[in-house]
C-alpha positions in Angstrom: 0.0 0.0 0.0 1.3 3.5 -0.8 2.2 4.7 2.7 2.5 8.4 1.9 -1.2 8.9 1.0 -2.2 10.2 4.4 0.7 12.6 4.6 0.1 13.9 1.1 -3.6 14.3 1.9 -2.8 16.3 5.0 -0.5 18.6 3.0 -3.4 19.5 0.8 -2.5 17.7 -2.4 -5.3 17.1 -4.9 -6.3 13.6 -5.8 -8.5 12.9 -8.8 -9.9 9.4 -8.7 -12.8 7.3 -9.8 -15.1 4.8 -8.3 -14.5 1.2 -9.5 -17.8 -0.6 -9.6 -17.0 -3.4 -12.0 -15.9 -6.6 -10.3 -12.8 -6.9 -12.4 -9.1 -6.4 -11.5 -8.5 -5.2 -15.1 -10.8 -2.2 -14.6 -8.9 -1.0 -11.6 -5.6 -1.7 -13.4 -6.6 0.3 -16.4 -7.6 3.4 -14.3 -4.3 3.2 -12.4 -2.3 2.9 -15.7 -4.1 6.0 -17.0 -2.7 8.0 -14.1 -5.6 8.5 -11.7 -4.3 9.7 -8.4 -6.5 7.4 -6.3 -9.2 4.8 -6.8 -12.2 3.9 -4.7 -13.1 0.2 -4.8 -16.8 0.3 -4.3 -17.9 -2.8 -2.3 -21.0 -0.8 -1.1 -22.6 -0.7 -4.5 -20.4 -2.8 -6.7 -21.3 -6.5 -7.0 -18.2 -7.9 -5.4 -16.7 -8.8 -2.0 -13.4 -8.4 -0.2 -11.7 -11.2 -2.1 -12.4 -9.5 -5.5 -11.3 -6.2 -3.9 -8.0 -7.8 -2.9 -7.5 -9.0 -6.5 -8.0 -5.4 -7.6 -5.5 -4.1 -5.1 -3.0 -6.6 -6.3 -3.6 -5.5 -9.9 -3.1 -1.9 -9.1 0.0 -2.5 -6.9 1.8 0.7 -6.0 0.6 2.8 -9.0 -1.8 4.7 -6.8 -3.5 4.5 -3.4 -6.7 2.5 -3.3 -9.5 3.1 -0.8 -12.3 0.6 -0.2 -15.8 2.0 0.2 -17.2 -0.4 2.7 -20.8 -1.6 2.7 -21.4 0.0 6.1 -19.7 1.5 9.2 -19.7 -1.9 11.0 -16.3 -2.8 12.3 -16.2 -6.2 10.5 -16.3 -4.5 7.0 -13.6 -2.0 7.9 -11.3 -4.7 9.3 -11.6 -6.8 6.2 -11.0 -3.9 3.9 -7.8 -2.9 5.7 -6.5 -6.4 6.1 -6.5 -6.9 2.3 -4.2 -3.9 2.0 -6.3 -0.9 1.3 -4.8 2.5 2.0 -7.9 3.4 3.8 -11.7 3.2 3.9 -14.5 5.4 2.7 -17.3 4.9 5.2 -20.9 5.5 4.0 -23.7 7.2 5.9 -21.8 8.6 8.8 -24.6 10.8 10.2 -23.5 11.3 13.8 -20.2 11.9 15.7 -20.8 8.6 17.5 -20.7 6.7 14.2 -17.7 8.7 13.1 -15.9 7.7 16.3 -16.7 4.0 15.9 -15.4 4.1 12.3 -12.2 5.8 13.3 -11.6 3.4 16.1 -12.2 0.4 13.8 -9.3 1.7 11.6 -6.8 1.8 14.4 -5.1 -0.8 16.6 -5.1 -0.5 20.4 -4.6 1.6 22.4 -5.9 4.2 19.8 -8.7 2.0 18.5 -10.2 -1.5 18.4 -9.0 -2.9 15.1 -8.6 -6.7 15.3 -5.2 -8.2 14.7 -4.6 -10.9 12.2 -2.2 -11.8 9.4 -3.4 -11.0 5.9 -2.2 -9.4 2.7 -1.7 -6.0 4.4 0.8 -7.8 6.8 2.5 -9.5 3.9 0.7 -12.7 5.1 2.4 -12.5 8.4 5.9 -11.9 7.1 5.7 -8.2 7.8 3.3 -8.3 10.6 5.3 -6.3 13.2 6.4 -3.7 10.7 2.8 -3.2 9.4 1.3 -2.9 12.9 3.9 -0.4 14.0 3.0 2.1 11.2 -0.6 1.3 10.4 -2.2 3.8 12.8 -0.1 6.6 11.2 -0.8 5.7 7.6 -4.4 4.3 7.3 -6.8 7.0 6.1 -10.3 7.2 7.5 -12.7 9.1 5.2 -16.3 9.5 6.3 -19.1 10.2 3.9 -21.5 13.1 4.5 -24.4 12.0 2.3 -27.5 12.5 4.4 -29.2 15.6 5.7 -28.7 14.4 9.3 -24.9 14.4 8.6 -25.2 18.0 7.4 -27.0 19.0 10.6 -24.3 17.3 12.7 -21.2 18.2 10.5 -19.6 20.6 13.0 -19.5 17.8 15.6 -18.6 15.0 13.2 -15.6 16.9 11.9 -14.1 17.3 15.4 -14.0 13.6 16.0 -10.4 12.5 16.5 -9.2 10.1 13.7 -11.4 11.4 11.0 -8.9 12.2 8.2 -11.3 13.6 5.6 -14.9 14.2 4.7 -16.4 13.1 1.4 -19.7 14.5 0.2 -22.2 12.2 -1.6 -24.5 14.7 -3.4 -26.9 12.2 -4.9 -27.7 10.3 -1.6 -27.9 13.7 0.1 -30.4 14.9 -2.4 -32.5 11.8 -1.9 -32.4 12.2 1.9 -33.9 15.7 1.4 -36.8 14.4 -0.7 -35.1 15.6 -4.0 -33.5 12.4 -5.4 -31.0 13.2 -8.1 -31.7 17.0 -8.0 -28.3 17.9 -6.9 -28.5 21.4 -8.3 -31.6 22.2 -6.2 -30.9 25.4 -4.1 -31.6 23.6 -0.8 -29.3 20.7 -1.8 -26.6 23.1 -2.8 -26.9 25.0 0.5 -26.5 21.7 2.4 -23.3 21.0 0.4 -21.9 24.4 1.1 -22.6 24.0 4.8 -20.5 20.8 4.8 -17.8 22.4 2.7 -17.5 25.5 4.9 -17.4 23.5 8.1 -14.8 21.1 6.9 -12.6 23.9 5.5 -12.9 25.8 8.8 -11.7 22.7 10.6 -8.7 22.4 8.2 -9.6 18.9 7.2 -9.4 17.5 3.6 -12.6 17.6 1.7 -13.9 15.4 -1.1 -16.9 15.0 -3.3 -18.4 12.9 -6.1 -18.8 14.6 -9.4 -20.0 13.4 -12.8 -17.8 15.3 -15.2 -14.5 17.1 -15.6 -16.0 20.6 -15.6 -17.6 19.9 -12.2 -14.3 18.5 -10.9 -12.4 21.6 -11.9 -15.0 23.8 -10.2 -14.8 21.8 -7.0 -11.0 21.9 -7.0 -11.2 25.7 -7.3 -13.4 25.7 -4.2 -10.8 23.8 -2.2 -11.9 20.2 -2.6 -8.9 17.9 -2.8 -10.4 14.4 -3.0 -12.3 14.2 -6.3 -14.3 11.1 -7.2 -14.7 11.6 -10.9 -17.6 9.4 -11.8 -17.4 5.6 -12.0 -15.7 3.1 -14.3 -19.3 2.1 -15.5 -20.1 5.7 -16.5 -16.7 6.2 -18.2 -17.1 3.0 -20.2 -20.7 3.7 -21.2 -20.0 7.3 -22.1 -16.9 6.5 -24.2 -18.7 3.7 -26.0 -21.8 5.7 -26.7 -19.7 8.6 -28.1 -17.6 6.3 -30.3 -20.7 4.5 -31.6 -22.5 7.8 -32.4 -19.3 9.1 -34.2 -18.9 5.9 -36.2 -22.4 5.6 -37.5 -23.1 7.2 -40.8 -25.8 9.8 -41.0 -29.2 8.4 -41.6 -30.6 9.2 -45.0 -33.2 11.9 -45.0 -36.8 10.8 -45.6 
């Protein structure tokens, strides 16, 4: 795992990444080869488990840091994601400071946390166990998702939780929680996003967001977002294929 991800994130470096939803190591490998700065292996919505995620981590190697979006904030999912060698976790639906504290604790070994100990890929299958345990608490990144209106209402308290390294906004789930599914440009949804943005920036923590296109990504970077989730491998594949097909088809004859 690239061990400098946390330090670079804290320094304010910008990372442009993508969500990998296809259960295929080749998909993650292609995005890493293209030069994406980080990848989010999506075990929350993607149809794959931690074994497939491990194969994807192996395919990427040290090209870029990979974070696993776990299915929930439960300790067992976080433990599995870290043991397979992820650089960190993206924890969905963190709506309260209590949930944020549990997630942060699950990412750290005692005495700072409650992470279980076991030999796995992260520990070089036991060969590097002591070395890994000695540095894991300093290098593992805990990113919590603000993607519900309750999280927005509690964001000032959430961001003060020790061990939360960054906040990542999920605008689509946020819009749904406000009764406006998919309407991310709605003024009330935009106001909620700004509240999270301003609170996180005041606290001096790294801030991320999902965006669907490059223009939106550039705008968010100008606003101070440093963790960009630039769409998904599914969307990139479908968009490129649709554009190529449309360009290749000859014009239809006029009636």
